[in-house]
C-alpha positions, 0 to 999 in steps of 0.5 A, spaced: 361 458 439 355 455 437 351 456 431 345 461 431 338 458 434 333 455 429 327 460 431 332 466 428 332 463 422 325 461 421 323 468 423 319 466 429 318 471 434 322 470 441 317 468 447 314 474 450 315 478 444 310 483 442 305 481 437 305 488 433 310 489 428 314 484 424 318 479 427 325 480 428 327 476 422 322 479 418 324 487 419 326 490 412 333 491 411 333 499 410 329 500 403 330 499 396 337 497 394 340 496 401 340 489 400 344 489 394 349 494 398 350 489 404 351 484 399 356 488 395 360 489 402 359 482 405 362 480 398 356 475 396 355 474 389 347 474 387 345 472 380 341 476 375 336 470 375 333 471 382 335 464 384 338 465 391 338 473 391 333 478 393 329 483 390 329 490 393 322 490 396 323 483 399 324 483 407 331 482 410 328 476 414 326 473 407 332 473 403 336 467 401 341 466 406 348 463 404 348 456 406 351 455 413 358 453 414 359 449 420 367 449 420 367 457 419 370 460 426 367 467 428 372 472 428 375 474 435 372 481 438 379 483 438 380 483 430 379 489 427 373 491 423 372 489 416 374 494 411 378 498 417 385 501 416 387 496 422 387 490 418 386 487 410 379 487 408 375 480 407 376 476 401 371 476 395 370 469 395 366 469 402 371 466 406 374 469 412 381 469 414 383 465 421 384 470 426 391 469 430 389 468 437 391 474 441 393 474 449 394 480 453 398 476 458 402 473 452 403 480 449 406 482 456 410 476 457 413 478 450 414 485 452 418 483 458 422 478 454 424 484 450 426 488 455 430 482 459 434 481 452 435 489 452 438 489 459 442 483 458 445 486 452 447 492 456 450 488 461 454 484 456 456 491 454 458 494 461 452 499 461 447 496 465 444 500 471 441 496 477 435 499 480 436 503 486 433 500 493 428 504 496 423 509 494 423 514 489 428 519 493 433 513 493 432 511 486 434 519 484 440 519 489 442 512 486 441 515 479 445 522 481 451 518 484 452 513 478 452 517 472 444 517 470 445 525 470 451 526 465 456 522 469 457 517 464 454 509 464 454 505 470 458 499 470 455 492 472 460 492 478 458 499 480 451 497 480 452 491 484 455 495 489 449 500 489 444 494 490 448 491 496 448 498 499 441 498 502 440 503 508 441 501 515 438 502 521 441 506 527 442 500 531 445 496 525 450 502 524 452 502 531 453 494 531 457 495 525 461 501 528 462 496 534 464 491 530 469 495 526 472 498 533 479 494 535 478 490 541 483 491 547 487 485 545 488 488 538 490 495 541 495 492 546 498 488 541 499 494 536 502 498 542 507 492 543 509 492 536 510 500 536 514 499 542 518 494 539 519 498 532 521 504 536 526 501 540 529 498 534 529 504 530 533 507 537 538 502 537 539 502 530 540 510 530 545 509 537 549 503 533 550 508 527 552 513 532 557 509 535 560 506 529 560 511 524 558 518 527 563 518 533 569 516 529 567 522 524 567 527 530 573 524 534 577 524 527 575 531 526 577 533 534 583 529 534 586 532 527 584 539 530 588 538 536 594 535 533 594 541 528 594 546 533 599 543 537 604 543 531 603 550 530 605 552 537 611 548 536 613 551 530 611 558 533 616 557 538 611 557 544 614 553 550 610 549 554 611 547 562 613 540 563 607 539 567 600 539 563 593 540 565 588 534 565 586 534 557 592 538 555 595 535 549 603 535 549 605 530 544 603 526 538 603 518 537 605 515 530 604 508 529 607 507 521 605 500 520 597 502 522 597 509 519 596 512 526 597 519 528 594 521 534 595 527 539 597 525 546 593 528 552 594 528 559 590 523 563 585 518 561 578 521 562 573 518 557 570 524 556 575 529 555 581 525 552 579 518 549 572 520 546 575 525 542 580 521 539 586 522 543 591 517 546 591 518 554 597 518 558 597 515 565 599 521 569 595 521 575 594 518 582 597 511 583 597 510 575 602 515 574 607 513 569 614 516 567 614 521 561 618 519 555 624 524 556 625 520 563 632 517 564 628 510 566 621 509 567 615 506 563 611 511 559 603 508 559 598 510 554 591 508 553 586 509 547 579 506 544 580 500 540 573 501 537 569 507 536 571 515 538 576 515 533 579 507 535 586 509 534 588 502 538 583 498 534 589 494 530 595 494 535 594 486 536 597 486 529 604 489 531 610 485 531 616 485 534 621 490 531 615 495 529 617 502 530 612 506 535 614 514 535 613 519 540 613 526 537 614 532 542 616 539 542 624 538 542 625 531 540 623 524 537 622 518 541 623 511 537 621 505 540 621 498 538 615 493 539 617 487 543 611 483 546 604 483 547 599 480 552 593 479 548 588 479 554 588 481 562 584 483 567 582 491 567 585 491 575 592 488 573 595 495 574 602 491 574 603 492 567 604 499 568 610 498 573 617 501 571 619 494 570 612 491 567 610 484 569 609 480 564 613 484 559 619 480 559 623 486 561 628 484 567 631 491 569 629 498 569 629 501 562 625 506 558 619 503 556 612 504 553 606 501 554 599 501 550 593 499 553 586 498 550 579 494 551 578 487 548 575 483 545 572 488 540 566 492 542 567 490 549 570 492 555 571 486 559 578 485 558 585 489 556 590 488 551 597 490 553 603 492 548 610 493 550 616 497 547 623 499 548 626 505 546 631 505 541 633 512 539 632 519 542 632 524 536 632 532 537 628 535 532 633 539 529 636 533 526 630 532 522 625 526 522 627 519 524 627 513 519 621 510 521 617 516 519 621 517 513 620 511 509 
C-alpha cells in the first residue's frame, strides 16, 4: 500500500471541492479535549511544553503529526479493531504488531486436512463409514443398512462393499442375470454328472445287497427251514419218499467248513438256492438218486457267493474229509475223494451214476457237489465228489464226524 498523498498532508482541498467550509485536513476534530482523548487512545505521548502537541482549540488539520514511518505496514482489514475483544490492544510505544496473513482458502484447506486426519484415524480404528453413492435417499438407506441409526459402527470392508454396490439400471441387471445363468453345456455336464453319481449310488446299494444283505436273509431262511425240519422229525411226523419242488427233506453237514444247510427238492434259484438251501437234482433229465438208494449218484447244487453261499469254500476240501447227509431216519456219511476245479456248465456227465472225471469205474453210492466258479461269476462249474462210507440209523446216535 502506498503512503498518504501530499495534498492531504498540506491541507489543500481536492480539485473540484467546494470553496466554502474548511478544507479536508483543517476540520476541527470535535471540540475541546478531543485531540487529547484521541492521542490517549492512539498511544501517542504529548509533552507539556507544547512541542509536537496541539492545544484544545487547535484544528485537527494543523496538529503536529508523528513522523511518517515508511517501514510501517498497515493492518489487514481482517484484523480485529484496536481495543476490541477479538485481539490485544496496540502497544503503548506507538508501534503496531505485524498481522499474520489470513487466507480464506488456506483456512479451508486446513479444515479439510483436519477432517481428513480424523477420517484416517477412524479408518485405522475400523470405524470409518464410506459415503453412500447416489442422492440423499440413497445415503439414508446406506446409513440404515450399515448401522448409522443404532446398528453399530461400520467397518472399512463393509464401507468398501457399500461404495462398490452402485445401483444398476434395468438393462445392466438383465445382463448380469444372463451372465449368471449357466449355459447349455454346463447344464448337460451337470446332468451327466448327476446320472453318474446316481448310477454309482445304485450300484453301491446293489453290491451291498448282494454281498451282505442277501447272505443275512438267506441264513435266516435256511436256519428257520432246518429248525422246522428237525422239529417235524422229533415229533414223529413222517414224510413220503417223493418231495415237492422246494420242499426240504434232509440236512447237509460239512464239518470242516462249518456248513449246516437244509436240502430241498429241485434246483430252482428263486425257491431253493436264493433262500440259502442246497438243491437236489431230482427233476427231468438231471434227476439223480436219493441217499438211501442202493446205488446211484446223489447230486446237489448250491451258491458259492451271495444268498447264504453254502458252497463257497468247497475247494478247500481234501480227500477223506467227511460230508454227512442227515435224514429223518438215518445219517449217511461220505468221504471226499476228488475235485474237478473247472468245467463247462453244460457238462452234465458229472451227475451220471458213474460220474465222468470222478475216478469211479464201477457203480456205487456217490455224492456230487456242484457250484459256480470263479467266485462272483457263473462262467464255469466246480465239481466235488465223495463216496459213502457209513449208513447210520438215528437210533444209534450221531456219527463220529458230527461229534468230534
